[in-house]
N, CA, C and O atoms as a GROMACS GRO file, in nm:
protein
  556
    1MET      N    1   9.211  19.083  -1.564
    1MET     CA    2   9.194  19.217  -1.614
    1MET      C    3   9.254  19.316  -1.515
    1MET      O    4   9.250  19.295  -1.394
    2ALA      N    5   9.310  19.423  -1.568
    2ALA     CA    6   9.361  19.532  -1.485
    2ALA      C    7   9.284  19.659  -1.517
    2ALA      O    8   9.265  19.695  -1.633
    3ARG      N    9   9.240  19.728  -1.412
    3ARG     CA   10   9.180  19.860  -1.428
    3ARG      C   11   9.294  19.961  -1.410
    3ARG      O   12   9.360  19.966  -1.306
    4ILE      N   13   9.317  20.040  -1.514
    4ILE     CA   14   9.430  20.131  -1.517
    4ILE      C   15   9.390  20.266  -1.460
    4ILE      O   16   9.282  20.318  -1.490
    5GLY      N   17   9.477  20.323  -1.376
    5GLY     CA   18   9.454  20.455  -1.320
    5GLY      C   19   9.580  20.507  -1.256
    5GLY      O   20   9.690  20.456  -1.279
    6GLY      N   21   9.564  20.609  -1.176
    6GLY     CA   22   9.679  20.666  -1.107
    6GLY      C   23   9.650  20.803  -1.051
    6GLY      O   24   9.686  20.835  -0.938
    7SER      N   25   9.583  20.885  -1.131
    7SER     CA   26   9.544  21.018  -1.084
    7SER      C   27   9.405  21.048  -1.141
    7SER      O   28   9.365  20.988  -1.241
    8PRO      N   29   9.332  21.139  -1.079
    8PRO     CA   30   9.195  21.168  -1.125
    8PRO      C   31   9.186  21.218  -1.269
    8PRO      O   32   9.082  21.202  -1.333
    9THR      N   33   9.293  21.277  -1.320
    9THR     CA   34   9.289  21.330  -1.457
    9THR      C   35   9.384  21.256  -1.551
    9THR      O   36   9.393  21.290  -1.668
   10GLY      N   37   9.454  21.154  -1.501
   10GLY     CA   38   9.551  21.080  -1.582
   10GLY      C   39   9.488  20.967  -1.660
   10GLY      O   40   9.366  20.951  -1.660
   11PRO      N   41   9.573  20.889  -1.727
   11PRO     CA   42   9.522  20.777  -1.807
   11PRO      C   43   9.439  20.679  -1.725
   11PRO      O   44   9.467  20.654  -1.608
   12CYS      N   45   9.337  20.623  -1.789
   12CYS     CA   46   9.252  20.522  -1.726
   12CYS      C   47   9.202  20.428  -1.834
   12CYS      O   48   9.212  20.457  -1.954
   13GLY      N   49   9.150  20.315  -1.791
   13GLY     CA   50   9.097  20.218  -1.886
   13GLY      C   51   9.117  20.078  -1.836
   13GLY      O   52   9.127  20.056  -1.715
   14THR      N   53   9.124  19.982  -1.928
   14THR     CA   54   9.142  19.842  -1.891
   14THR      C   55   9.244  19.775  -1.981
   14THR      O   56   9.263  19.812  -2.096
   15VAL      N   57   9.310  19.675  -1.924
   15VAL     CA   58   9.393  19.582  -2.001
   15VAL      C   59   9.343  19.444  -1.962
   15VAL      O   60   9.344  19.407  -1.845
   16SER      N   61   9.300  19.367  -2.062
   16SER     CA   62   9.241  19.235  -2.038
   16SER      C   63   9.330  19.127  -2.098
   16SER      O   64   9.400  19.150  -2.197
   17PHE      N   65   9.324  19.008  -2.037
   17PHE     CA   66   9.406  18.895  -2.078
   17PHE      C   67   9.315  18.775  -2.100
   17PHE      O   68   9.236  18.739  -2.012
   18PHE      N   69   9.325  18.713  -2.218
   18PHE     CA   70   9.242  18.599  -2.252
   18PHE      C   71   9.331  18.485  -2.298
   18PHE      O   72   9.416  18.504  -2.385
   19GLN      N   73   9.312  18.367  -2.241
   19GLN     CA   74   9.388  18.251  -2.287
   19GLN      C   75   9.328  18.204  -2.418
   19GLN      O   76   9.207  18.186  -2.428
   20TYR      N   77   9.412  18.184  -2.517
   20TYR     CA   78   9.369  18.143  -2.650
   20TYR      C   79   9.459  18.028  -2.694
   20TYR      O   80   9.558  18.050  -2.763
   21GLY      N   81   9.424  17.907  -2.654
   21GLY     CA   82   9.511  17.792  -2.678
   21GLY      C   83   9.638  17.807  -2.597
   21GLY      O   84   9.634  17.830  -2.476
   22ALA      N   85   9.752  17.795  -2.663
   22ALA     CA   86   9.881  17.812  -2.596
   22ALA      C   87   9.924  17.958  -2.589
   22ALA      O   88  10.030  17.988  -2.535
   23ASN      N   89   9.843  18.048  -2.644
   23ASN     CA   90   9.876  18.190  -2.651
   23ASN      C   91   9.786  18.272  -2.560
   23ASN      O   92   9.684  18.224  -2.511
   24THR      N   93   9.826  18.397  -2.539
   24THR     CA   94   9.747  18.490  -2.460
   24THR      C   95   9.714  18.612  -2.546
   24THR      O   96   9.802  18.672  -2.606
   25LEU      N   97   9.586  18.647  -2.550
   25LEU     CA   98   9.542  18.769  -2.618
   25LEU      C   99   9.538  18.880  -2.515
   25LEU      O  100   9.471  18.869  -2.412
   26VAL      N  101   9.610  18.988  -2.542
   26VAL     CA  102   9.613  19.106  -2.454
   26VAL      C  103   9.539  19.217  -2.525
   26VAL      O  104   9.571  19.250  -2.640
   27VAL      N  105   9.439  19.276  -2.458
   27VAL     CA  106   9.358  19.383  -2.517
   27VAL      C  107   9.362  19.503  -2.422
   27VAL      O  108   9.321  19.493  -2.307
   28ALA      N  109   9.411  19.617  -2.474
   28ALA     CA  110   9.417  19.740  -2.394
   28ALA      C  111   9.323  19.844  -2.454
   28ALA      O  112   9.322  19.866  -2.575
   29ASP      N  113   9.244  19.907  -2.368
   29ASP     CA  114   9.153  20.014  -2.406
   29ASP      C  115   9.176  20.128  -2.306
   29ASP      O  116   9.125  20.123  -2.194
   30ILE      N  117   9.252  20.229  -2.347
   30ILE     CA  118   9.302  20.333  -2.255
   30ILE      C  119   9.255  20.472  -2.301
   30ILE      O  120   9.259  20.503  -2.420
   31TYR      N  121   9.213  20.553  -2.205
   31TYR     CA  122   9.166  20.689  -2.230
   31TYR      C  123   9.252  20.789  -2.152
   31TYR      O  124   9.329  20.751  -2.064
   32ARG      N  125   9.238  20.915  -2.186
   32ARG     CA  126   9.303  21.029  -2.117
   32ARG      C  127   9.455  21.020  -2.120
   32ARG      O  128   9.522  21.060  -2.025
   33LEU      N  129   9.510  20.969  -2.228
   33LEU     CA  130   9.655  20.972  -2.242
   33LEU      C  131   9.700  21.117  -2.267
   33LEU      O  132   9.626  21.193  -2.329
   34PRO      N  133   9.817  21.154  -2.219
   34PRO     CA  134   9.863  21.293  -2.236
   34PRO      C  135   9.884  21.328  -2.383
   34PRO      O  136   9.908  21.241  -2.467
   35GLY      N  137   9.875  21.456  -2.412
   35GLY     CA  138   9.902  21.504  -2.546
   35GLY      C  139   9.788  21.584  -2.602
   35GLY      O  140   9.696  21.624  -2.530
   36ASP      N  141   9.795  21.608  -2.730
   36ASP     CA  142   9.698  21.689  -2.802
   36ASP      C  143   9.572  21.607  -2.829
   36ASP      O  144   9.572  21.521  -2.918
   37THR      N  145   9.468  21.631  -2.754
   37THR     CA  146   9.346  21.550  -2.768
   37THR      C  147   9.269  21.582  -2.896
   37THR      O  148   9.173  21.512  -2.929
   38ALA      N  149   9.308  21.687  -2.970
   38ALA     CA  150   9.241  21.720  -3.095
   38ALA      C  151   9.308  21.651  -3.214
   38ALA      O  152   9.258  21.659  -3.326
   39SER      N  153   9.420  21.584  -3.190
   39SER     CA  154   9.497  21.526  -3.299
   39SER      C  155   9.511  21.376  -3.282
   39SER      O  156   9.519  21.325  -3.170
   40CYS      N  157   9.512  21.306  -3.394
   40CYS     CA  158   9.538  21.161  -3.390
   40CYS      C  159   9.688  21.133  -3.391
   40CYS      O  160   9.727  21.017  -3.400
   41ALA      N  161   9.770  21.234  -3.381
   41ALA     CA  162   9.916  21.216  -3.374
   41ALA      C  163   9.963  21.263  -3.237
   41ALA      O  164  10.059  21.340  -3.226
   42SER      N  165   9.896  21.216  -3.132
   42SER     CA  166   9.920  21.274  -3.000
   42SER      C  167  10.014  21.195  -2.910
   42SER      O  168  10.030  21.235  -2.794
   43GLY      N  169  10.075  21.087  -2.954
   43GLY     CA  170  10.175  21.025  -2.870
   43GLY      C  171  10.180  20.874  -2.878
   43GLY      O  172  10.085  20.806  -2.916
   44ILE      N  173  10.297  20.823  -2.839
   44ILE     CA  174  10.321  20.679  -2.832
   44ILE      C  175  10.371  20.651  -2.691
   44ILE      O  176  10.461  20.719  -2.642
   45PHE      N  177  10.314  20.550  -2.626
   45PHE     CA  178  10.341  20.522  -2.486
   45PHE      C  179  10.376  20.374  -2.467
   45PHE      O  180  10.308  20.286  -2.520
   46ALA      N  181  10.482  20.348  -2.391
   46ALA     CA  182  10.521  20.211  -2.361
   46ALA      C  183  10.418  20.146  -2.269
   46ALA      O  184  10.361  20.212  -2.182
   47LEU      N  185  10.397  20.018  -2.289
   47LEU     CA  186  10.306  19.938  -2.208
   47LEU      C  187  10.379  19.811  -2.169
   47LEU      O  188  10.425  19.736  -2.256
   48HIS      N  189  10.391  19.784  -2.038
   48HIS     CA  190  10.464  19.667  -1.991
   48HIS      C  191  10.390  19.600  -1.876
   48HIS      O  192  10.316  19.665  -1.802
   49ILE      N  193  10.411  19.470  -1.863
   49ILE     CA  194  10.370  19.399  -1.743
   49ILE      C  195  10.492  19.402  -1.650
   49ILE      O  196  10.603  19.371  -1.692
   50HIS      N  197  10.469  19.440  -1.524
   50HIS     CA  198  10.577  19.449  -1.426
   50HIS      C  199  10.564  19.338  -1.322
   50HIS      O  200  10.456  19.282  -1.302
   51GLU      N  201  10.674  19.308  -1.256
   51GLU     CA  202  10.683  19.202  -1.155
   51GLU      C  203  10.597  19.228  -1.031
   51GLU      O  204  10.538  19.136  -0.975
   52GLY      N  205  10.592  19.355  -0.988
   52GLY     CA  206  10.528  19.389  -0.862
   52GLY      C  207  10.379  19.360  -0.860
   52GLY      O  208  10.315  19.347  -0.964
   53ASN      N  209  10.324  19.350  -0.737
   53ASN     CA  210  10.182  19.320  -0.722
   53ASN      C  211  10.103  19.437  -0.664
   53ASN      O  212   9.992  19.420  -0.615
   54SER      N  213  10.163  19.558  -0.671
   54SER     CA  214  10.098  19.677  -0.618
   54SER      C  215  10.137  19.798  -0.700
   54SER      O  216  10.248  19.806  -0.753
   55CYS      N  217  10.044  19.893  -0.710
   55CYS     CA  218  10.071  20.020  -0.778
   55CYS      C  219  10.115  20.127  -0.678
   55CYS      O  220  10.119  20.245  -0.711
   56GLY      N  221  10.148  20.085  -0.555
   56GLY     CA  222  10.186  20.179  -0.451
   56GLY      C  223  10.327  20.232  -0.468
   56GLY      O  224  10.398  20.200  -0.563
   57GLY      N  225  10.365  20.315  -0.372
   57GLY     CA  226  10.498  20.374  -0.371
   57GLY      C  227  10.505  20.500  -0.455
   57GLY      O  228  10.418  20.526  -0.538
   58LYS      N  229  10.609  20.578  -0.431
   58LYS     CA  230  10.628  20.701  -0.507
   58LYS      C  231  10.651  20.667  -0.653
   58LYS      O  232  10.737  20.585  -0.686
   59ASP      N  233  10.573  20.729  -0.741
   59ASP     CA  234  10.581  20.704  -0.885
   59ASP      C  235  10.566  20.556  -0.920
   59ASP      O  236  10.632  20.506  -1.010
   60PHE      N  237  10.477  20.488  -0.849
   60PHE     CA  238  10.446  20.346  -0.874
   60PHE      C  239  10.568  20.255  -0.855
   60PHE      O  240  10.583  20.155  -0.926
   61ALA      N  241  10.655  20.290  -0.762
   61ALA     CA  242  10.779  20.214  -0.739
   61ALA      C  243  10.752  20.068  -0.704
   61ALA      O  244  10.834  19.981  -0.736
   62ASP      N  245  10.639  20.038  -0.641
   62ASP     CA  246  10.610  19.900  -0.600
   62ASP      C  247  10.582  19.806  -0.718
   62ASP      O  248  10.572  19.685  -0.699
   63THR      N  249  10.571  19.861  -0.839
   63THR     CA  250  10.552  19.775  -0.956
   63THR      C  251  10.679  19.699  -0.992
   63THR      O  252  10.674  19.599  -1.064
   64LYS      N  253  10.794  19.746  -0.942
   64LYS     CA  254  10.925  19.682  -0.967
   64LYS      C  255  10.957  19.683  -1.116
   64LYS      O  256  10.907  19.768  -1.190
   65GLY      N  257  11.041  19.588  -1.160
   65GLY     CA  258  11.085  19.583  -1.300
   65GLY      C  259  10.990  19.505  -1.388
   65GLY      O  260  10.886  19.458  -1.343
   66HIS      N  261  11.028  19.492  -1.514
   66HIS     CA  262  10.946  19.418  -1.610
   66HIS      C  263  10.935  19.271  -1.571
   66HIS      O  264  11.030  19.213  -1.518
   67TYR      N  265  10.821  19.212  -1.599
   67TYR     CA  266  10.801  19.068  -1.579
   67TYR      C  267  10.895  18.996  -1.676
   67TYR      O  268  10.882  19.011  -1.797
   68ASN      N  269  10.988  18.919  -1.621
   68ASN     CA  270  11.094  18.860  -1.703
   68ASN      C  271  11.139  18.726  -1.644
   68ASN      O  272  11.254  18.713  -1.602
   69PRO      N  273  11.050  18.626  -1.640
   69PRO     CA  274  11.087  18.498  -1.577
   69PRO      C  275  11.201  18.426  -1.648
   69PRO      O  276  11.270  18.344  -1.586
   70GLY      N  277  11.223  18.453  -1.777
   70GLY     CA  278  11.328  18.385  -1.852
   70GLY      C  279  11.463  18.453  -1.844
   70GLY      O  280  11.561  18.402  -1.898
   71GLY      N  281  11.472  18.569  -1.776
   71GLY     CA  282  11.598  18.641  -1.766
   71GLY      C  283  11.648  18.693  -1.900
   71GLY      O  284  11.769  18.702  -1.922
   72CYS      N  285  11.559  18.727  -1.989
   72CYS     CA  286  11.595  18.774  -2.123
   72CYS      C  287  11.630  18.922  -2.123
   72CYS      O  288  11.592  18.996  -2.032
   73ALA      N  289  11.704  18.964  -2.225
   73ALA     CA  290  11.734  19.107  -2.244
   73ALA      C  291  11.609  19.176  -2.299
   73ALA      O  292  11.526  19.114  -2.365
   74HIS      N  293  11.597  19.305  -2.271
   74HIS     CA  294  11.488  19.386  -2.327
   74HIS      C  295  11.514  19.400  -2.477
   74HIS      O  296  11.629  19.426  -2.513
   75PRO      N  297  11.418  19.385  -2.564
   75PRO     CA  298  11.274  19.380  -2.547
   75PRO      C  299  11.215  19.239  -2.550
   75PRO      O  300  11.102  19.220  -2.596
   76HIS      N  301  11.288  19.143  -2.502
   76HIS     CA  302  11.239  19.005  -2.506
   76HIS      C  303  11.185  18.957  -2.371
   76HIS      O  304  11.164  18.837  -2.353
   77HIS      N  305  11.163  19.049  -2.277
   77HIS     CA  306  11.099  19.012  -2.150
   77HIS      C  307  10.958  18.962  -2.181
   77HIS      O  308  10.896  19.007  -2.277
   78ALA      N  309  10.909  18.871  -2.103
   78ALA     CA  310  10.770  18.825  -2.120
   78ALA      C  311  10.673  18.943  -2.109
   78ALA      O  312  10.570  18.944  -2.177
   79GLY      N  313  10.704  19.041  -2.025
   79GLY     CA  314  10.616  19.154  -2.002
   79GLY      C  315  10.630  19.270  -2.100
   79GLY      O  316  10.560  19.370  -2.086
   80ASP      N  317  10.716  19.258  -2.198
   80ASP     CA  318  10.731  19.365  -2.298
   80ASP      C  319  10.619  19.353  -2.401
   80ASP      O  320  10.609  19.252  -2.471
   81LEU      N  321  10.536  19.455  -2.409
   81LEU     CA  322  10.420  19.456  -2.499
   81LEU      C  323  10.437  19.565  -2.605
   81LEU      O  324  10.518  19.656  -2.587
   82PRO      N  325  10.363  19.556  -2.716
   82PRO     CA  326  10.368  19.664  -2.814
   82PRO      C  327  10.321  19.796  -2.753
   82PRO      O  328  10.250  19.796  -2.652
   83PRO      N  329  10.361  19.908  -2.813
   83PRO     CA  330  10.325  20.039  -2.758
   83PRO      C  331  10.178  20.073  -2.781
   83PRO      O  332  10.109  20.014  -2.864
   84LEU      N  333  10.134  20.172  -2.704
   84LEU     CA  334  10.001  20.230  -2.723
   84LEU      C  335  10.017  20.352  -2.814
   84LEU      O  336  10.099  20.440  -2.787
   85PHE      N  337   9.941  20.358  -2.922
   85PHE     CA  338   9.940  20.472  -3.012
   85PHE      C  339   9.816  20.554  -2.981
   85PHE      O  340   9.704  20.511  -3.008
   86SER      N  341   9.836  20.672  -2.925
   86SER     CA  342   9.724  20.754  -2.883
   86SER      C  343   9.664  20.831  -3.000
   86SER      O  344   9.736  20.887  -3.083
   87CYS      N  345   9.533  20.833  -3.006
   87CYS     CA  346   9.459  20.912  -3.104
   87CYS      C  347   9.362  20.998  -3.025
   87CYS      O  348   9.258  20.951  -2.979
   88GLY      N  349   9.396  21.125  -3.009
   88GLY     CA  350   9.310  21.213  -2.930
   88GLY      C  351   9.299  21.171  -2.786
   88GLY      O  352   9.195  21.193  -2.723
   89GLY      N  353   9.405  21.112  -2.730
   89GLY     CA  354   9.404  21.070  -2.591
   89GLY      C  355   9.351  20.929  -2.567
   89GLY      O  356   9.346  20.884  -2.453
   90HIS      N  357   9.310  20.859  -2.673
   90HIS     CA  358   9.256  20.724  -2.662
   90HIS      C  359   9.346  20.627  -2.738
   90HIS      O  360   9.394  20.660  -2.846
   91ALA      N  361   9.369  20.509  -2.682
   91ALA     CA  362   9.446  20.406  -2.751
   91ALA      C  363   9.377  20.272  -2.733
   91ALA      O  364   9.325  20.240  -2.626
   92PHE      N  365   9.378  20.195  -2.839
   92PHE     CA  366   9.328  20.058  -2.836
   92PHE      C  367   9.436  19.971  -2.896
   92PHE      O  368   9.491  20.002  -3.002
   93MET      N  369   9.467  19.860  -2.828
   93MET     CA  370   9.571  19.770  -2.877
   93MET      C  371   9.530  19.628  -2.845
   93MET      O  372   9.478  19.599  -2.737
   94ALA      N  373   9.553  19.538  -2.941
   94ALA     CA  374   9.531  19.395  -2.917
   94ALA      C  375   9.651  19.322  -2.976
   94ALA      O  376   9.694  19.349  -3.088
   95VAL      N  377   9.704  19.228  -2.898
   95VAL     CA  378   9.819  19.151  -2.944
   95VAL      C  379   9.807  19.008  -2.892
   95VAL      O  380   9.761  18.985  -2.780
   96LEU      N  381   9.849  18.913  -2.974
   96LEU     CA  382   9.853  18.773  -2.935
   96LEU      C  383   9.999  18.739  -2.905
   96LEU      O  384  10.086  18.763  -2.988
   97THR      N  385  10.026  18.683  -2.787
   97THR     CA  386  10.163  18.652  -2.748
   97THR      C  387  10.173  18.510  -2.693
   97THR      O  388  10.078  18.456  -2.637
   98ASN      N  389  10.291  18.451  -2.711
   98ASN     CA  390  10.317  18.320  -2.651
   98ASN      C  391  10.421  18.331  -2.540
   98ASN      O  392  10.476  18.230  -2.496
   99ARG      N  393  10.450  18.453  -2.493
   99ARG     CA  394  10.553  18.476  -2.391
   99ARG      C  395  10.506  18.441  -2.250
   99ARG      O  396  10.588  18.420  -2.161
  100PHE      N  397  10.376  18.436  -2.229
  100PHE     CA  398  10.321  18.401  -2.097
  100PHE      C  399  10.178  18.354  -2.114
  100PHE      O  400  10.112  18.386  -2.213
  101ARG      N  401  10.129  18.279  -2.017
  101ARG     CA  402   9.989  18.238  -2.012
  101ARG      C  403   9.912  18.343  -1.931
  101ARG      O  404   9.970  18.409  -1.845
  102ALA      N  405   9.786  18.359  -1.958
  102ALA     CA  406   9.705  18.459  -1.889
  102ALA      C  407   9.712  18.441  -1.737
  102ALA      O  408   9.719  18.540  -1.664
  103ALA      N  409   9.709  18.319  -1.689
  103ALA     CA  410   9.712  18.293  -1.544
  103ALA      C  411   9.843  18.342  -1.481
  103ALA      O  412   9.843  18.378  -1.363
  104GLU      N  413   9.952  18.344  -1.555
  104GLU     CA  414  10.080  18.392  -1.502
  104GLU      C  415  10.079  18.542  -1.476
  104GLU      O  416  10.157  18.591  -1.394
  105ALA      N  417   9.992  18.614  -1.544
  105ALA     CA  418   9.986  18.760  -1.529
  105ALA      C  419   9.909  18.801  -1.403
  105ALA      O  420   9.928  18.912  -1.353
  106ILE      N  421   9.823  18.715  -1.352
  106ILE     CA  422   9.740  18.751  -1.236
  106ILE      C  423   9.828  18.785  -1.117
  106ILE      O  424   9.922  18.713  -1.082
  107GLY      N  425   9.796  18.899  -1.055
  107GLY     CA  426   9.869  18.946  -0.939
  107GLY      C  427   9.984  19.040  -0.974
  107GLY      O  428  10.042  19.103  -0.886
  108ARG      N  429  10.018  19.050  -1.100
  108ARG     CA  430  10.123  19.141  -1.144
  108ARG      C  431  10.061  19.276  -1.180
  108ARG      O  432   9.940  19.295  -1.165
  109THR      N  433  10.142  19.368  -1.226
  109THR     CA  434  10.092  19.501  -1.261
  109THR      C  435  10.115  19.532  -1.408
  109THR      O  436  10.210  19.483  -1.470
  110VAL      N  437  10.026  19.613  -1.463
  110VAL     CA  438  10.042  19.668  -1.598
  110VAL      C  439  10.074  19.816  -1.580
  110VAL      O  440  10.006  19.886  -1.505
  111VAL      N  441  10.178  19.862  -1.651
  111VAL     CA  442  10.223  20.001  -1.637
  111VAL      C  443  10.225  20.070  -1.773
  111VAL      O  444  10.271  20.013  -1.872
  112ILE      N  445  10.176  20.194  -1.775
  112ILE     CA  446  10.189  20.281  -1.892
  112ILE      C  447  10.299  20.382  -1.857
  112ILE      O  448  10.298  20.441  -1.750
  113HIS      N  449  10.392  20.400  -1.950
  113HIS     CA  450  10.504  20.493  -1.932
  113HIS      C  451  10.483  20.620  -2.013
  113HIS      O  452  10.402  20.625  -2.105
  114SER      N  453  10.557  20.724  -1.976
  114SER     CA  454  10.540  20.856  -2.038
  114SER      C  455  10.595  20.866  -2.180
  114SER      O  456  10.559  20.959  -2.252
  115ARG      N  457  10.680  20.774  -2.220
  115ARG     CA  458  10.739  20.778  -2.354
  115ARG      C  459  10.726  20.642  -2.420
  115ARG      O  460  10.687  20.544  -2.357
  116ARG      N  461  10.760  20.639  -2.545
  116ARG     CA  462  10.761  20.512  -2.618
  116ARG      C  463  10.884  20.432  -2.578
  116ARG      O  464  10.984  20.488  -2.533
  117ASP      N  465  10.876  20.305  -2.596
  117ASP     CA  466  10.986  20.212  -2.571
  117ASP      C  467  11.077  20.215  -2.695
  117ASP      O  468  11.028  20.203  -2.807
  118ASP      N  469  11.209  20.232  -2.675
  118ASP     CA  470  11.298  20.233  -2.792
  118ASP      C  471  11.340  20.092  -2.834
  118ASP      O  472  11.410  20.077  -2.934
  119PHE      N  473  11.298  19.990  -2.761
  119PHE     CA  474  11.325  19.848  -2.791
  119PHE      C  475  11.474  19.815  -2.796
  119PHE      O  476  11.513  19.714  -2.854
  120THR      N  477  11.556  19.901  -2.735
  120THR     CA  478  11.700  19.879  -2.737
  120THR      C  479  11.763  19.899  -2.600
  120THR      O  480  11.833  19.810  -2.552
  121SER      N  481  11.738  20.014  -2.537
  121SER     CA  482  11.803  20.048  -2.411
  121SER      C  483  11.770  19.947  -2.303
  121SER      O  484  11.658  19.896  -2.295
  122GLN      N  485  11.869  19.917  -2.219
  122GLN     CA  486  11.853  19.823  -2.109
  122GLN      C  487  11.840  19.899  -1.978
  122GLN      O  488  11.907  20.001  -1.962
  123PRO      N  489  11.759  19.857  -1.886
  123PRO     CA  490  11.683  19.732  -1.891
  123PRO      C  491  11.539  19.749  -1.935
  123PRO      O  492  11.466  19.651  -1.943
  124ALA      N  493  11.495  19.874  -1.964
  124ALA     CA  494  11.351  19.895  -1.984
  124ALA      C  495  11.315  19.979  -2.106
  124ALA      O  496  11.203  20.030  -2.113
  125GLY      N  497  11.406  19.996  -2.201
  125GLY     CA  498  11.369  20.064  -2.325
  125GLY      C  499  11.362  20.214  -2.317
  125GLY      O  500  11.302  20.277  -2.405
  126ASP      N  501  11.421  20.276  -2.213
  126ASP     CA  502  11.419  20.422  -2.199
  126ASP      C  503  11.278  20.477  -2.216
  126ASP      O  504  11.256  20.576  -2.285
  127SER      N  505  11.183  20.412  -2.151
  127SER     CA  506  11.041  20.443  -2.172
  127SER      C  507  10.985  20.552  -2.082
  127SER      O  508  10.865  20.580  -2.085
  128GLY      N  509  11.069  20.615  -2.002
  128GLY     CA  510  11.023  20.728  -1.922
  128GLY      C  511  10.957  20.687  -1.791
  128GLY      O  512  10.964  20.572  -1.748
  129THR      N  513  10.893  20.785  -1.730
  129THR     CA  514  10.831  20.764  -1.600
  129THR      C  515  10.703  20.682  -1.612
  129THR      O  516  10.642  20.673  -1.719
  130LYS      N  517  10.664  20.622  -1.502
  130LYS     CA  518  10.539  20.547  -1.496
  130LYS      C  519  10.426  20.647  -1.472
  130LYS      O  520  10.428  20.721  -1.374
  131ILE      N  521  10.326  20.650  -1.562
  131ILE     CA  522  10.218  20.748  -1.551
  131ILE      C  523  10.083  20.687  -1.514
  131ILE      O  524   9.991  20.760  -1.478
  132ALA      N  525  10.071  20.556  -1.524
  132ALA     CA  526   9.945  20.490  -1.485
  132ALA      C  527   9.974  20.342  -1.461
  132ALA      O  528  10.070  20.286  -1.513
  133CYS      N  529   9.888  20.281  -1.381
  133CYS     CA  530   9.912  20.144  -1.338
  133CYS      C  531   9.780  20.074  -1.305
  133CYS      O  532   9.680  20.138  -1.274
  134GLY      N  533   9.784  19.942  -1.314
  134GLY     CA  534   9.672  19.860  -1.268
  134GLY      C  535   9.721  19.724  -1.228
  134GLY      O  536   9.813  19.671  -1.289
  135VAL      N  537   9.658  19.666  -1.124
  135VAL     CA  538   9.692  19.531  -1.080
  135VAL      C  539   9.603  19.434  -1.157
  135VAL      O  540   9.482  19.455  -1.169
  136ILE      N  541   9.663  19.328  -1.209
  136ILE     CA  542   9.590  19.227  -1.287
  136ILE      C  543   9.519  19.133  -1.190
  136ILE      O  544   9.582  19.068  -1.108
  137ARG      N  545   9.388  19.128  -1.202
  137ARG     CA  546   9.304  19.047  -1.113
  137ARG      C  547   9.221  18.950  -1.195
  137ARG      O  548   9.188  18.978  -1.310
  138PRO      N  549   9.185  18.834  -1.137
  138PRO     CA  550   9.093  18.744  -1.209
  138PRO      C  551   8.954  18.804  -1.214
  138PRO      O  552   8.914  18.876  -1.122
  139VAL      N  553   8.883  18.775  -1.318
  139VAL     CA  554   8.746  18.829  -1.334
  139VAL      C  555   8.650  18.714  -1.331
  139VAL      O  556   8.529  18.734  -1.343
   0.00000   0.00000   0.00000
């Protein structure tokens, strides 16, 4: 599980990883996303697993690039996840993936970006700046 944060008023929440047979269930529960908190049309934000093992550095630079052990083009990196759809600053997402096992994610970082992923641009989908981060730890 990763506890997401970055600033006292920025996005926070959790991203959890559960092994489900040969697949991994990823569950994100995120609050305080930027945008219009009175509207359910308040934004779409990219969510990725990154190679780095720290949220340190200027603008979370220590997170490095997307987790991509297979050397695939974006959006086929193992760490490329579906976007977060914010509703009043809150987003919930659950996805089942076979791109990685839950144990492979431990020690890596989960990053929320300022924009949605366009699923085309290389190497990271033109997803904007990193606005929140969490290190994936065993629970």
